[in-house]
N, C-alpha and C positions, 0 to 999 in steps of 0.2 A: 607157652611161656614158662611152663615147668622145667623144660629142658635146659632152656637159656638162663634160668634163674640158678639151675644147679651148676652150670658151667661158671656163672659168674660168682658164685658162692664157694668155689673151691677155697680151700683154706691152707695155711701153712702146716705141713704135717710135723717137720722138723726144721729149723733155721739153719743156714749155712754156717757150717762150722769154720775151725782153722784158727791158726794163730794171727792176732794182729800185726800188720807190718808197720810202716811209718804212721804214726797217730795222727789223726785229724780230729779226735773227739777227746773226752776225758771222763774216765770212769767217775760215777757220782753226777755227773751233769746230764740232765736231760734236755736234749736239742732236737727238735723236729723242725727245724727251718731248713731251707736250702742252703747247701754249701756250694752249688754249683749253678744256680739260677734255674733248677729244674722244679718238677713235682715230687714232692716226698710222700712216701708210703711208710709207715712206722707200725711194724708188727712185733709179735712176740720174738724178741731175741734176733731181730732183723730189721733193717731200714734199707729202704731202696730209694734212690732219687734218679729221675729220669728226664733227659731232655731230647728234642727232636728239631731238626733243622730242615727248611724248606728243600734242601738238596737230597733228603731222604735218610740222612745219617742221625741213628739213634744211639744214646749213650746212656748206659744203666751203672750206677755206683751201688755197690752191695757193702754195707758195713754192719757191725753188730749193734746192739741196742745203744750203746755209748757213741755212736758215729766213730768206730775205730774201723780201719779196712780188715776184711777177712780174707783168706786164702781162696783164690778162684780156681785152684788145682782140680782137675776132673770135673768141673762145671760146664754144663753146656745148656743152650737154651734157644729160644726163638722169639721173633716178634711178628705179630700178624697185624697188618696196616688196614684197620677195619675201614677207615674214612677214604682210602685209596681206591681208585678202579680195580675191581677182581679181587680186593682184600689179600694181597700176596702175602705169604710167610716166608720170612728170612731168617737165616740162622744168626745167632749172637757169638761173637768171638771174642776171646780175651785180648786185649790190648793193654797190657801193663797192668795197672789196678782198676780197669773199667771193662766193662762188657760193650761191645759196638754191634751194630748191624746197619746195613747199608741197603735202603730200600728205594722206591721209585721217587721221582721228583713229586713234592707235596703242594698243594695249593690251599687256600683259605687260611682261617685263622687258626684252627685248633686240628688235631689229628687224634683218632681214637686207637690206642694200642692195645692189644692183648700179649701180655708179657709172659713167657714160659721159662722157668729157670729150674734145671733138674741136675742133680747128681745121685748116686746109688743110695736109695731110701730117703731121699729128701725132694720135696716138690713144692713149687710155688707158682701160683696161676694168679696173675694180677690184672685186672682191667684199669686203665688209665687213660685220661683225656690229658694231652700235652699241647700247650700253647705253641704256634710257629712264628708268633710276632709278640712284640713287647706289648704287655696289657691284656693279652687275650688270656681267658681263664683257662685254668687246669686243675685236676683233681684225680686222686686215685681211689680205687674202690667204689666207682660210680659207673652206670651203664655207658658204653661207648658205642651202642647202636641206636641211641635216641630212644623216645618213648614209642614204646611198640604196643599194637594192638594185643588184647588179651585172647586167650584161647576162647572158642566159643563156647558158650554156657548158656543156662537158663536165667530169666529175669533181666534186671537192667544191668548192663555192663558197664566198667568204665571206658572211656576214650581211648586212652593208652595207660601203659604201665612202665614205670622205671625201675629196674632191677638194681639192687645195691648188693655190697659184699656182706654186709652185716644188718642185723635189725635196725628198722628205721623208726624215728620219732625223738622228741617233739618236733613240730614244724610251727612255722608263723608265717602269715601274710601280712604286707602293709594296707592301709586302707584303701587304697586305688586297686589293690588286688593284681599288680603288675608282675610279682613274683612270689616265690615261695621258698622260706630259709628251712632246710632240711638238716636234722642232725641224725648221725647214723653211729651206732655203737662202734667205738674205737676207731674212729675215722673223721677226718675234718668235716666241718659244717660247710655246707654248699648252699648256693643261691641258685634258682631255676626259673627261667622267663616262663611266663604263663601269657596266653593259654597253650603255647606249643610244646613247653616242656623240655627246653634247652639249656645246658649249662651256662649260667651267667657270671659265676664268681665262686671262689673258694675263700673261706675265712683264713687268713694269715696265721700260723703257729704262735703262741705265745712265745715271750722271750726264752732263752735258756734258764734252767732253774736247778739250783745244786739241791739234790734230793736228800742228800746225808746217808751215813751208813744203813745198810739193810734195806734199801728200797730199790725197786727196779724201774726204769722208764714205762710209761704206760700213756695210753690215750684216752681221755675221758670225754664222754659225749655230755653236752648240756643237759641239765635237768629241766631247765626253762630258758626262755628266750622271750624277748621284748623288742618291738620295732617302734621307733621313735614316732609321734605323730606326724611329723613332716616326711617320713619315709625315707630319709638319709642314712640313719645309723640303726645298729642293732646292738642289743646288750645280751651277751650270752652269760647265764649262770652255769659255772663249771666247777664242781667240787666246792671249794671255799673261795673261789675267785668269781669276780665280775669283769668281763672284758668287752670293751666297746668297740666294734668294728664299722667301717663305711660299708654301706650295703652294697653300693655299686661296685666295689672294687675288692672288698675282702680285707682291705687294709686295717691294721689294728691301730685303733685311734689312741687308745690308752687302758691300762688296766685300772679300775675303779677301785677304791676303798670298798670292802665288804663287811656286812656286819659280824661275820663269824661263819665257821662251817658247821653243818654242811647246809648249803643253800638249798631251797626247795622251790620257791616261786620268785618271779620277777614281774613287774608290770611298770609300764610307763605313764605318768599322769598326762592328762589331756593338753596341758600347755607346754609339756615337754621339759620342764624344768625339775621334775622330780621322778625319782624311782621309787617303787613300793617293792619291799622284798619280805620273805619269811624264811625261816629256818626249819629244818626238820625236827618234828615232834616239839614244837614251840608255839607259845600262844602270843608271840610278840610279833607286832607288824612294825617294820624299819622304813621310815622315810628318808631317803637320801637324796643329796644333790646329784643331779644327773650329769654334771660335768664332771666330778672327780669321785663321788661316791661319799662325800663327807655326811655324816649323819645330821639330820635336821631334827628328827624327833621319834621316838618309839611309842608304841602304842599297846597297851595290854588288852587283850580280849578274853572272854570266858570261854576256854577251849582251846584244843590244838588245832591251828590253823592247817586245812587240807586243800583248800582251793583259793584262788585269788585271780581278780580281775579289777582294771580300773577302768571308770566310767570314759567314754570318748568324749563327753559333753559337759562333765561337771567335776569338780576338784574331789572326787569321792572314789574310795575302793570298796569293793564287796569281797568279804572273806568267808568262806564257808569252812566248818568246823567237823571236827571227829564226831561231836555229840549231834550232828545235824541241824544245828542253828546258822542261820545267815547274820553275819553283822556287817554293818556299814560304818565305815571309818572316814571321817573327814581329814583331808590330807592337810588343810590349812591350819586346824587348831586341834586335830587329835581327838575330837568328839566322837562318840561312838553310839551306835543304835543296834539293838537286836531286833530282827524280824521273826514273827510268826512261829508256826509250829515247829517242833523239833522231830526230825525223823530219823534216818540213819545217817551215817557219815557222808558229807557233800564231797563229790569227787570232782566236780567241775563246775564253773559259775561264769556266765557272760552277761553283758548289758544289752538290751534290745529297746532302743529309746529310753523312756522313763521306766522300763520294766526290768527286772533281773530275772535271768534263767538260770535254774539249777539242775544239775544231774546228780543222783544219790546211789548210794549202793542199796537202797530199798527198791530200786528200780524204778522211781518215780521221778518224772520231769515236772518240775513247779515252775510256773510263771509267777513272780510276784509283782504285786502292786507297791511298788517303794512308798509311795505317798501314804496309803493305808497300812503297810506293814505286815499284809498277809498275802498268801497265794491267792490269784484270782482264777488259776488253772492247774491242774494236776491230772498227769496222764501215767498210769502204771504200765509199764511195758512187761511185766512179769519175770524180769530177770536184771540182776544189778548193773547198773550204768557206769561206765568209766570214762568216757570223754564226751564232749560238747563243743558244738561251734554254732553260732549265730551269724547270719549275713548282716553286712553293713546297714542295710535298711530296716533290720528288725522284723522282716516279713517271715523269714524261715529259720529254723533250726535243724542240726543234724546230731543225733546222739549215738554213740557207739556202747554196746554192751559187752561183757566179758567173753561172750562166744564170738566175737568178730562181727555181728551184724550191725549195720547202720540203718537207722530209721530217720526218714525225713518228717519233720513237724511243721504244721503251719502256726503262726504266731498271730495273735496272742492266745489262741485257745488250745495249742499244743496238739492239735489232731495230727494223727499219723498219717501221710498220705502215700508213702511209698517205704518199702523195706528193701536195702540192699544187701544180699547173702554171699556177695564174691569172696570176701576175705576169708581165709581158712584160720590164719593166726590172729592174736589179739592186736587190735588197733590201737597203736600207740601215739598217733598224732592224727588230728582232724581240723580243718580249717576252711573258710570260704575265700575264694577269690572272685568276687562278682557271682556270676552263675556257674562258675567251676567250684565244685568241691575236690578238695585234696585229702586223701586219707593215707596214712602209712602204718605198716603192721610189722609185726615181728618176724614175719616170713620174708623180710628184706625187700617188700616191694612198697612202692608209692604210686597210688592210683589217681588219674585224674578224671573226674566225672563231669560231664556236660549235663547241667540240670536246670532248664529254661524255669525262669520266674513263674510262680504260680500265682493264681488269682487271690491270695490271702489277703485279708484287710491290711492296710498301711498302718505301721506304729506310730506312735505320737512323735511329734519333731523335736529336735534337740533342745529348742527353748523350753519345752515341757519338760524335758529330762532334766534341764539345769534347774528349773523350779522345783521339782520334785526331790532333786538330790542336793538341794542348797544347804549349807551347814546349818543354817537356822533351824532345819528340821530336826536335828540332833538335840536341841535342847530340851 
């Protein structure tokens, strides 16, 4: 896996230079959408757009960061058809203002390509999945060889691994666990089918935006994402923007009004009508209309919000703070309630039936009884915790510490039943999809783990959760 990851992680050393010819873009306008119906890669000082046809013809347009053509003089390159028999490599040739390659006849919905573009002192290696028919998915900077077995090692290993061009995380799964939404640094957000780990969709680029003087185009990863309770849409929090996309196709439904920059967390209410958001270095919880982002109410809490989750069964959000307190917020009327002991900074929070689970910088996993307002279990792992995920049935949790180790816990007792030491880099995303645990790291890898259900005691029902978290308990 290391050798393949190194190949896929090759980066632009120097962007293709030259004077622009006939302009198709405009300086000052950030535009990462397709101009030719292809898959777009937006990197430092260069944008590539790629198309492929069933007859094997591949076309690559190279522009500067403002989408203006650049000189192709002295440029050469090649395309490897990873999804075709024998994975042939064919040369790219200059045809006017586009590079073209003629490969074999292609079948299927998509083709994986490894594009190499070179000129003296300048190199680009780009993996890209390109659609061969309308409606098929495509994305740049993702694995073109599928989800691959990990290298042999000790202990529990993931079933397979998807390498990306950049660090991966955050991630999110819908309640039915059929897909995982994956954000990667300076790359489009993508959707992958589970359990197989195949590309399902790529989120459409935002509309072009005028950056104003002194600003260069860039691609930001979402800092947070939330999937609608019905699993149809996903909201991405990117910088100061909230974008709502169709989960099946990646189509941009609309940009929502956002409470301000910079966004930190976003969650979806159980009835699907509201979004909950927080901002960096802020103690304000914003409740928004999920249709257009119109503010419904703001709720002030005591402390800076550092973690957020919305109950899947009640109109309540749980907010962790820098001071280590846990605050429950009624989305209906804005009433608040502060629970239990104060530890160190809460890094992550999740609901498990009528219970709430938190992971903190003091290295303690706490399982809170919301009705009594205090922890009923606390497990000290001995090192700061950064990530937390709880299964949909509330029986298990996974935590990730700052060293990259993942621990599996039974609930509600929090007992550690296994430790996964495979990740070398920091785990930046963690989510359950049924019995599949998905983990993403700073080493550019997304891992899929098959972890059959344990015999942990069942959590309480959603009805019990609704009673424990009812707004009346806040009074």
